[in-house]
SEGUZA-758442 format. One line per field, with one value per residue (C-alpha): residue in one letter; x, y, z; residue number from 1. Coordinates in pm, 1 decimal, always signed. Layout:
// residues N
aa <- (A,...)
x <- (X,...)
y <- (Y,...)
z <- (Z,...)
i <- (NUM,...)
// end
This chain:
// residues 254
aa <- (M,T,G,Y,T,L,V,T,G,A,S,A,G,L,G,N,A,F,V,R,R,L,A,A,E,E,R,N,L,V,L,V,A,R,D,A,D,R,L,N,Q,L,A,D,D,L,R,D,R,F,P,I,E,V,E,V,L,P,A,D,L,A,T,E,A,G,V,D,L,V,A,A,R,L,D,D,D,E,R,P,V,E,L,L,V,N,N,A,G,I,G,L,Y,G,S,F,R,N,T,E,W,A,D,E,Q,R,M,L,D,L,N,V,R,A,V,L,A,L,S,H,A,A,V,R,A,M,T,R,R,G,H,G,D,I,I,N,V,S,S,V,A,G,F,L,P,R,G,A,A,A,T,Y,A,A,G,K,A,Y,V,T,S,F,T,Q,G,I,A,L,L,L,Q,G,T,G,V,T,I,S,A,I,C,P,G,F,T,H,T,E,F,H,A,R,A,K,A,D,M,S,S,T,P,S,F,M,W,L,D,A,D,R,V,V,A,E,G,L,A,E,V,R,S,G,K,V,I,S,V,P,S,K,R,Y,K,F,I,V,G,L,T,R,Y,A,P,R,A,L,V,A,R,V,M,R,Q,R)
x <- (-2316.1,-1988.4,-1781.6,-1775.4,-1829.1,-1588.1,-1701.7,-1473.3,-1626.9,-1913.8,-2050.7,-2193.5,-2295.3,-2270.1,-2080.7,-2380.0,-2612.6,-2399.2,-2396.8,-2772.6,-2835.0,-2589.4,-2718.3,-3068.8,-2917.0,-2801.5,-2431.2,-2190.3,-2014.6,-1687.8,-1739.8,-1441.5,-1425.6,-1241.7,-1527.6,-1542.3,-1848.8,-2045.8,-1939.1,-2047.0,-2387.6,-2434.0,-2321.7,-2566.0,-2854.3,-2766.7,-2738.0,-3079.2,-3241.8,-3071.6,-2944.8,-2583.6,-2243.5,-2099.2,-1740.1,-1621.9,-1274.9,-1188.5,-912.7,-788.6,-718.5,-524.0,-250.7,-15.4,-110.7,-483.2,-427.6,-210.2,-473.1,-745.2,-512.4,-435.9,-807.5,-849.2,-568.8,-747.6,-838.8,-1025.7,-1278.6,-1257.5,-1369.2,-1565.1,-1661.2,-1456.1,-1623.2,-1358.0,-1579.4,-1390.2,-1297.2,-1294.1,-1321.2,-1138.1,-1276.2,-1101.4,-818.6,-509.0,-286.9,-485.3,-527.0,-293.8,-44.5,-126.8,-491.3,-410.8,-181.7,-436.9,-701.6,-469.3,-363.9,-728.1,-884.2,-598.1,-331.8,-578.4,-773.9,-450.6,-330.5,-656.6,-727.8,-381.8,-439.1,-781.7,-667.2,-389.6,-621.3,-912.1,-709.1,-551.6,-901.2,-1028.1,-1322.4,-1416.9,-1535.0,-1405.7,-1606.8,-1423.4,-1639.2,-1508.9,-1698.5,-1819.6,-1564.5,-1294.6,-1414.0,-1359.9,-1080.7,-1192.6,-1046.4,-1176.2,-1118.0,-822.3,-667.4,-1003.7,-1093.9,-749.1,-769.4,-1103.1,-970.3,-692.1,-944.3,-1153.2,-857.3,-691.3,-1009.5,-1038.8,-676.5,-694.6,-1028.0,-838.4,-577.0,-838.3,-1028.5,-1059.6,-948.7,-1290.0,-1225.3,-1392.0,-1325.6,-1563.7,-1600.8,-1920.9,-1904.5,-2187.8,-2255.9,-2372.0,-2535.4,-2722.6,-2475.1,-2254.6,-1971.1,-2000.9,-2069.6,-1752.0,-1563.1,-1704.0,-1821.8,-2091.5,-2336.6,-2615.2,-2583.3,-2614.8,-2951.4,-3183.4,-3212.3,-2838.9,-2871.1,-2901.8,-3038.4,-2769.3,-2983.0,-3067.0,-2700.7,-2609.3,-2900.1,-2832.9,-2456.1,-2475.5,-2716.2,-2485.4,-2162.2,-2339.6,-2453.1,-2083.6,-2017.8,-1668.8,-1771.3,-2111.5,-2243.2,-2571.7,-2866.9,-2949.7,-2872.8,-2509.1,-2469.2,-2567.1,-2326.8,-2034.8,-2116.1,-2137.9,-1801.0,-1638.6,-1747.5,-1755.3,-1470.8,-1195.1,-1181.2,-1549.8,-1508.1,-1214.9,-1408.9,-1705.4,-1502.4,-1252.6,-1444.6,-1612.4)
y <- (+5705.0,+5724.3,+5557.1,+5195.4,+4987.2,+4694.3,+4401.7,+4109.5,+3769.0,+3889.8,+3555.2,+3425.2,+3506.4,+3857.7,+3964.8,+3862.2,+4046.1,+4360.4,+4330.2,+4295.1,+4584.3,+4814.9,+4711.1,+4816.2,+5157.1,+5161.3,+5158.1,+5033.3,+4723.4,+4536.2,+4176.2,+3991.9,+3623.0,+3305.9,+3138.8,+3307.1,+3113.1,+3207.2,+3569.7,+3583.8,+3435.1,+3691.0,+3975.8,+3874.4,+3864.6,+4211.5,+4365.5,+4229.1,+4368.5,+4705.1,+4989.4,+4950.4,+4852.1,+4531.1,+4423.5,+4073.0,+4033.5,+3677.3,+3671.9,+3456.6,+3705.2,+3451.3,+3484.0,+3770.7,+3770.9,+3795.9,+4082.6,+4267.0,+4237.5,+4389.5,+4654.8,+4764.4,+4800.9,+5018.8,+5244.4,+5310.0,+5678.1,+5644.3,+5403.6,+5513.4,+5285.7,+5505.0,+5231.4,+4926.7,+4647.7,+4411.5,+4111.4,+3803.9,+3567.6,+3210.5,+3033.4,+2738.3,+2551.1,+2297.5,+2253.4,+2453.0,+2154.5,+1950.3,+2205.8,+2215.5,+2499.6,+2567.6,+2615.5,+2855.8,+3050.9,+3073.2,+3202.8,+3469.7,+3572.3,+3617.9,+3751.6,+3991.4,+4037.7,+4098.7,+4347.8,+4533.8,+4538.7,+4639.7,+4903.3,+5045.7,+5061.1,+5218.0,+5479.5,+5593.9,+5620.4,+5771.9,+6033.0,+6125.4,+6188.9,+6349.3,+6114.9,+5753.6,+5498.7,+5166.7,+4907.3,+4615.3,+4322.1,+4207.7,+3999.8,+3995.3,+3716.0,+3984.9,+4113.2,+3774.5,+3514.8,+3184.3,+2852.4,+2659.5,+2942.6,+3130.7,+3250.5,+3356.6,+3558.3,+3720.2,+3811.3,+3984.5,+4163.5,+4296.8,+4408.3,+4598.2,+4763.5,+4846.1,+5012.7,+5224.6,+5340.3,+5426.0,+5612.2,+5849.1,+5904.8,+5983.4,+6250.5,+6555.5,+6384.6,+6316.3,+5939.6,+5719.4,+5368.5,+5160.3,+4802.5,+4600.7,+4327.3,+4078.8,+3776.5,+3439.9,+3492.9,+3257.0,+3217.0,+2943.5,+3051.8,+2789.5,+2500.7,+2588.8,+2598.7,+2252.5,+2391.7,+2209.2,+2483.2,+2256.9,+2374.1,+2743.3,+2874.6,+2995.7,+3343.7,+3393.3,+3378.6,+3684.2,+3735.0,+3845.1,+4106.3,+4266.4,+4263.4,+4450.6,+4692.8,+4780.6,+4786.9,+5020.7,+5252.2,+5278.4,+5340.5,+5591.7,+5772.6,+5808.4,+5507.4,+5362.7,+5031.7,+4882.5,+4578.4,+4485.0,+4384.0,+4480.5,+4131.2,+4147.4,+4504.8,+4384.3,+4086.9,+4303.4,+4559.0,+4285.8,+4141.8,+4473.2,+4440.4,+4062.8,+3909.5,+3790.8,+3453.1,+3398.5,+3500.1,+3264.4,+2972.3,+3028.0,+3077.8,+2795.6,+2547.8,+2798.3)
z <- (+16834.0,+16639.8,+16906.3,+17012.6,+17327.5,+17359.3,+17576.0,+17656.9,+17728.3,+17513.1,+17397.0,+17722.9,+18079.6,+18211.3,+17896.3,+17687.5,+17922.1,+17886.8,+17507.8,+17482.0,+17719.2,+17537.5,+17196.9,+17307.1,+17383.2,+17018.2,+17099.2,+16836.6,+16967.0,+16947.7,+17069.2,+17215.3,+17307.8,+17204.9,+17010.5,+16670.6,+16553.6,+16861.3,+16829.0,+16463.0,+16544.5,+16818.6,+16592.6,+16312.9,+16567.1,+16703.6,+16358.1,+16269.2,+16580.2,+16628.9,+16407.8,+16522.1,+16390.4,+16541.8,+16508.2,+16593.7,+16745.6,+16838.6,+17098.8,+17387.0,+17660.3,+17864.0,+17599.6,+17526.7,+17160.6,+17242.8,+17484.0,+17234.5,+16965.8,+17178.8,+17318.6,+16960.8,+16894.4,+17206.2,+17075.4,+16742.0,+16728.6,+16395.4,+16548.0,+16913.2,+17196.8,+17435.5,+17679.1,+17775.2,+17970.5,+18107.3,+18169.7,+18053.3,+18338.6,+18454.4,+18793.8,+18940.6,+19239.3,+19452.6,+19695.1,+19594.3,+19656.4,+19402.0,+19120.0,+18823.8,+18811.2,+18442.6,+18534.0,+18818.8,+18596.5,+18309.7,+18547.4,+18686.7,+18336.8,+18227.8,+18542.8,+18642.3,+18375.3,+18090.6,+18300.7,+18389.5,+18030.7,+17869.1,+18133.5,+18071.1,+17697.1,+17743.4,+17996.4,+17766.4,+17462.1,+17648.9,+17837.0,+17500.9,+17364.2,+17685.0,+17752.3,+17801.8,+18053.3,+18181.6,+18371.4,+18532.9,+18630.0,+18970.9,+19233.6,+19589.7,+19624.9,+19622.9,+19961.7,+20129.9,+20158.7,+20003.5,+20091.9,+19785.5,+19537.9,+19685.6,+19356.1,+19212.9,+19523.4,+19538.0,+19170.5,+19218.8,+19523.6,+19297.9,+19032.0,+19288.6,+19463.3,+19129.4,+19003.3,+19313.9,+19279.5,+18913.1,+18976.6,+19202.1,+18931.1,+18666.3,+18850.9,+18632.1,+18308.8,+18161.5,+18195.7,+18454.0,+18581.0,+18793.6,+18915.4,+18930.8,+19195.6,+19169.6,+19387.7,+19263.3,+18923.9,+18693.6,+18400.1,+18258.3,+18484.7,+18760.9,+18523.3,+18327.4,+18652.7,+18740.0,+19072.6,+19271.1,+19361.7,+19482.6,+19844.7,+19753.6,+19869.4,+19594.3,+19747.1,+19692.8,+19313.8,+19097.0,+18746.8,+18495.0,+18329.2,+18666.0,+18768.8,+18452.2,+18480.0,+18843.9,+18795.8,+18496.6,+18681.6,+18981.0,+18789.6,+18571.7,+18886.4,+18979.5,+19200.9,+19163.6,+19324.3,+19256.3,+19446.2,+19277.2,+19499.0,+19852.4,+19986.9,+19869.7,+19980.1,+20325.9,+20310.7,+20201.8,+20473.9,+20732.5,+20649.3,+20734.4,+21097.9,+21146.9,+21355.4,+21124.9,+21299.6,+21229.1,+20860.6,+20825.7,+20974.7,+20750.5,+20430.3,+20484.7,+20269.6,+20033.3)
i <- (1,2,3,4,5,6,7,8,9,10,11,12,13,14,15,16,17,18,19,20,21,22,23,24,25,26,27,28,29,30,31,32,33,34,35,36,37,38,39,40,41,42,43,44,45,46,47,48,49,50,51,52,53,54,55,56,57,58,59,60,61,62,63,64,65,66,67,68,69,70,71,72,73,74,75,76,77,78,79,80,81,82,83,84,85,86,87,88,89,90,91,92,93,94,95,96,97,98,99,100,101,102,103,104,105,106,107,108,109,110,111,112,113,114,115,116,117,118,119,120,121,122,123,124,125,126,127,128,129,130,131,132,133,134,135,136,137,138,139,140,141,142,143,144,145,146,147,148,149,150,151,152,153,154,155,156,157,158,159,160,161,162,163,164,165,166,167,168,169,170,171,172,173,174,175,176,177,178,179,180,181,182,183,184,185,186,187,188,189,190,191,192,193,194,195,196,197,198,199,200,201,202,203,204,205,206,207,208,209,210,211,212,213,214,215,216,217,218,219,220,221,222,223,224,225,226,227,228,229,230,231,232,233,234,235,236,237,238,239,240,241,242,243,244,245,246,247,248,249,250,251,252,253,254)
// end
């Protein structure tokens, strides 16, 4: 393939699972994350294993400079990005009254502002070329209010709703946008967020590779919103009909 797939948050977690899956499909890659050393190690491994080109683009997407750098790469018509995976994100668990404002703001900048800015850059470039795809990694958390992670859940609700709206706008342009909304997944995410997940039942956990495989299959079949695994499809469906007072009581401490 002559075009590129750009994955943010590529060095770990779901981003790494996306990268390995897409590399196996022999897609040229642009890897974006903050840790340049980790990105370079990943890029070397992928070049050794697959006949692909791999670019490394270190950037902190919680900053304006980092977003501008990646947006400029998306706008490059000589090395076109044909698929953007907006995966980078962080969590913050704890009572809102006890969290630091700087931490809340950084999470919102990365989880929402960066997705908005990079989607905007990609939509403009891709519609200009007449083709391209965007995948925004959202979360089942976006379908529910969460007392212990209110900003995170609200940010993911934004990403899901935003994706649905832009999908309507892009009909007939040759460009698609979709959101993949996983539940609890075995990655570094919760450890980095310093979240105590010891009370989460084992059956609620998903494998990152399976999340990516199922999510990609669903969005490629034309789904705008993908919720990987039957158990989370059931949970999301149930929340639509459950009494709001019951949902609020269950989610108050979660």
